[in-house]
MDAnalysis code that builds the backbone (N, CA, C; Angstrom):
import MDAnalysis as mda
import numpy as np

u = mda.Universe.empty(189, n_residues=63, atom_resindex=np.repeat(np.arange(63), 3), trajectory=True)
u.add_TopologyAttr("name", ["N", "CA", "C"] * 63)
u.add_TopologyAttr("resid", np.arange(1, 64))
u.add_TopologyAttr("resname", ["MET", "ASN", "ASN", "LYS", "ILE", "ILE", "GLY", "ILE", "ILE", "LEU", "ILE", "VAL", "VAL", "GLY", "ALA", "ALA", "LEU", "VAL", "MET", "TRP", "GLY", "TYR", "ASN", "ILE", "TYR", "ASP", "ALA", "ALA", "SER", "SER", "GLN", "VAL", "SER", "ARG", "ALA", "LEU", "SER", "GLY", "GLU", "THR", "PRO", "VAL", "GLU", "ALA", "TRP", "ALA", "GLY", "MET", "VAL", "GLY", "GLY", "VAL", "ILE", "CYS", "ILE", "LEU", "VAL", "GLY", "ILE", "THR", "LYS", "VAL", "LYS"])
u.atoms.positions = np.array([
    [-81.063, 5.395, -121.008],
    [-80.704, 4.815, -119.720],
    [-81.376, 3.460, -119.528],
    [-82.628, 3.323, -119.933],
    [-83.326, 2.051, -119.752],
    [-82.698, 0.935, -120.570],
    [-82.200, 1.256, -121.779],
    [-81.548, 0.231, -122.596],
    [-80.293, -0.297, -121.921],
    [-79.573, 0.554, -121.219],
    [-78.362, 0.101, -120.528],
    [-78.714, -0.846, -119.381],
    [-79.778, -0.533, -118.668],
    [-80.197, -1.413, -117.566],
    [-80.639, -2.762, -118.111],
    [-81.419, -2.738, -119.179],
    [-81.856, -3.996, -119.804],
    [-80.651, -4.771, -120.312],
    [-79.677, -4.083, -120.896],
    [-78.469, -4.739, -121.391],
    [-77.678, -5.398, -120.283],
    [-77.536, -4.715, -119.166],
    [-76.801, -5.293, -118.032],
    [-77.532, -6.513, -117.488],
    [-78.848, -6.426, -117.398],
    [-79.637, -7.573, -116.925],
    [-79.485, -8.751, -117.884],
    [-79.519, -8.489, -119.189],
    [-79.346, -9.567, -120.166],
    [-77.963, -10.205, -120.069],
    [-76.947, -9.407, -119.817],
    [-75.594, -9.960, -119.678],
    [-75.507, -10.860, -118.450],
    [-76.089, -10.423, -117.340],
    [-76.058, -11.230, -116.110],
    [-76.853, -12.518, -116.296],
    [-78.047, -12.405, -116.879],
    [-78.873, -13.602, -117.109],
    [-78.179, -14.536, -118.096],
    [-77.560, -13.978, -119.122],
    [-76.840, -14.799, -120.092],
    [-75.681, -15.550, -119.468],
    [-74.943, -14.876, -118.597],
    [-73.831, -15.550, -117.915],
    [-74.347, -16.681, -117.026],
    [-75.478, -16.440, -116.355],
    [-76.059, -17.493, -115.512],
    [-76.517, -18.670, -116.365],
    [-77.100, -18.403, -117.525],
    [-77.534, -19.488, -118.409],
    [-76.352, -20.292, -118.931],
    [-75.277, -19.615, -119.268],
    [-74.087, -20.331, -119.752],
    [-73.532, -21.229, -118.658],
    [-73.474, -20.715, -117.432],
    [-72.972, -21.543, -116.325],
    [-73.904, -22.724, -116.067],
    [-75.217, -22.498, -116.125],
    [-76.183, -23.574, -115.910],
    [-76.038, -24.648, -116.994],
    [-75.915, -24.212, -118.245],
    [-75.743, -25.175, -119.336],
    [-74.456, -25.967, -119.208],
    [-73.386, -25.302, -118.799],
    [-72.119, -26.013, -118.627],
    [-72.191, -26.993, -117.457],
    [-72.888, -26.614, -116.382],
    [-73.044, -27.537, -115.257],
    [-73.803, -28.781, -115.670],
    [-74.825, -28.619, -116.492],
    [-75.557, -29.789, -116.995],
    [-74.654, -30.609, -117.900],
    [-73.887, -29.951, -118.754],
    [-72.988, -30.641, -119.667],
    [-71.938, -31.445, -118.915],
    [-71.485, -30.917, -117.779],
    [-70.399, -31.528, -117.030],
    [-70.888, -32.481, -115.931],
    [-72.191, -32.641, -115.788],
    [-72.737, -33.508, -114.736],
    [-72.366, -34.971, -115.007],
    [-72.328, -35.748, -113.949],
    [-71.935, -37.160, -114.062],
    [-72.899, -37.932, -114.958],
    [-74.194, -37.690, -114.811],
    [-75.165, -38.415, -115.642],
    [-75.013, -38.042, -117.112],
    [-74.661, -36.789, -117.373],
    [-74.445, -36.356, -118.749],
    [-73.185, -36.992, -119.329],
    [-72.161, -37.142, -118.503],
    [-70.934, -37.769, -118.974],
    [-71.166, -39.232, -119.321],
    [-71.952, -39.923, -118.509],
    [-72.275, -41.327, -118.802],
    [-73.092, -41.412, -120.085],
    [-74.050, -40.523, -120.229],
    [-74.883, -40.501, -121.428],
    [-74.052, -40.245, -122.681],
    [-73.114, -39.288, -122.580],
    [-72.244, -38.999, -123.727],
    [-71.341, -40.182, -124.041],
    [-70.886, -40.888, -123.012],
    [-69.993, -42.035, -123.232],
    [-70.731, -43.180, -123.911],
    [-71.996, -43.378, -123.533],
    [-72.752, -44.499, -124.091],
    [-73.374, -44.182, -125.446],
    [-73.980, -43.021, -125.574],
    [-74.699, -42.723, -126.805],
    [-74.024, -41.649, -127.655],
    [-73.142, -40.866, -127.061],
    [-72.462, -39.822, -127.804],
    [-73.272, -38.551, -127.963],
    [-74.437, -38.463, -127.306],
    [-75.291, -37.290, -127.435],
    [-75.198, -36.405, -126.201],
    [-75.254, -35.105, -126.440],
    [-75.248, -34.122, -125.365],
    [-76.692, -33.762, -125.035],
    [-77.038, -33.603, -123.760],
    [-78.416, -33.241, -123.414],
    [-78.836, -31.917, -124.048],
    [-80.090, -31.857, -124.449],
    [-80.633, -30.662, -125.088],
    [-80.598, -29.479, -124.122],
    [-80.802, -29.733, -122.842],
    [-80.797, -28.652, -121.853],
    [-79.441, -27.957, -121.806],
    [-78.384, -28.727, -121.972],
    [-77.043, -28.139, -121.953],
    [-76.851, -27.215, -123.144],
    [-77.236, -27.676, -124.318],
    [-77.113, -26.832, -125.507],
    [-77.993, -25.599, -125.404],
    [-79.224, -25.779, -124.929],
    [-80.148, -24.648, -124.818],
    [-79.606, -23.599, -123.849],
    [-79.065, -24.039, -122.734],
    [-78.517, -23.100, -121.764],
    [-77.318, -22.351, -122.290],
    [-76.394, -23.065, -122.913],
    [-75.179, -22.406, -123.393],
    [-75.460, -21.487, -124.579],
    [-76.233, -21.957, -125.546],
    [-76.525, -21.132, -126.723],
    [-77.422, -19.955, -126.340],
    [-78.443, -20.217, -125.522],
    [-79.313, -19.135, -125.077],
    [-78.562, -18.092, -124.271],
    [-77.633, -18.534, -123.454],
    [-76.823, -17.606, -122.673],
    [-75.944, -16.734, -123.539],
    [-75.328, -17.316, -124.543],
    [-74.475, -16.538, -125.445],
    [-75.315, -15.515, -126.211],
    [-76.498, -15.912, -126.644],
    [-77.373, -14.978, -127.350],
    [-77.774, -13.825, -126.433],
    [-78.129, -14.133, -125.186],
    [-78.482, -13.076, -124.225],
    [-77.309, -12.125, -123.987],
    [-76.122, -12.677, -123.872],
    [-74.935, -11.839, -123.654],
    [-74.697, -10.923, -124.856],
    [-74.809, -11.456, -126.064],
    [-74.582, -10.642, -127.250],
    [-75.625, -9.533, -127.377],
    [-76.898, -9.861, -127.125],
    [-77.939, -8.834, -127.196],
    [-77.706, -7.796, -126.089],
    [-77.312, -8.239, -124.903],
    [-77.025, -7.319, -123.815],
    [-75.887, -6.378, -124.136],
    [-74.851, -6.883, -124.777],
    [-73.717, -6.038, -125.146],
    [-74.152, -4.961, -126.148],
    [-74.996, -5.351, -127.110],
    [-75.447, -4.352, -128.080],
    [-76.343, -3.294, -127.437],
    [-77.091, -3.664, -126.407],
    [-77.945, -2.689, -125.705],
    [-77.118, -1.742, -124.839],
    [-76.001, -2.212, -124.297],
    [-75.185, -1.382, -123.412],
    [-74.433, -0.318, -124.230],
    [-74.059, -0.645, -125.446],
    [-73.285, 0.314, -126.264],
    [-74.052, 1.538, -126.559],
])
């Protein structure tokens, strides 16, 4: 039972991280930065990749 609760929490936290990373990626300052230098902010990548990892680990805990 505890693994399922931890899994659900990881899925929720992972979804929040993915949304946070996408919001940073889609921000106006990030768009200007990408247009000028072609680089994506590290925070955006960290949020999206970390969120996906949390979601995957959460799914394996729920099963």
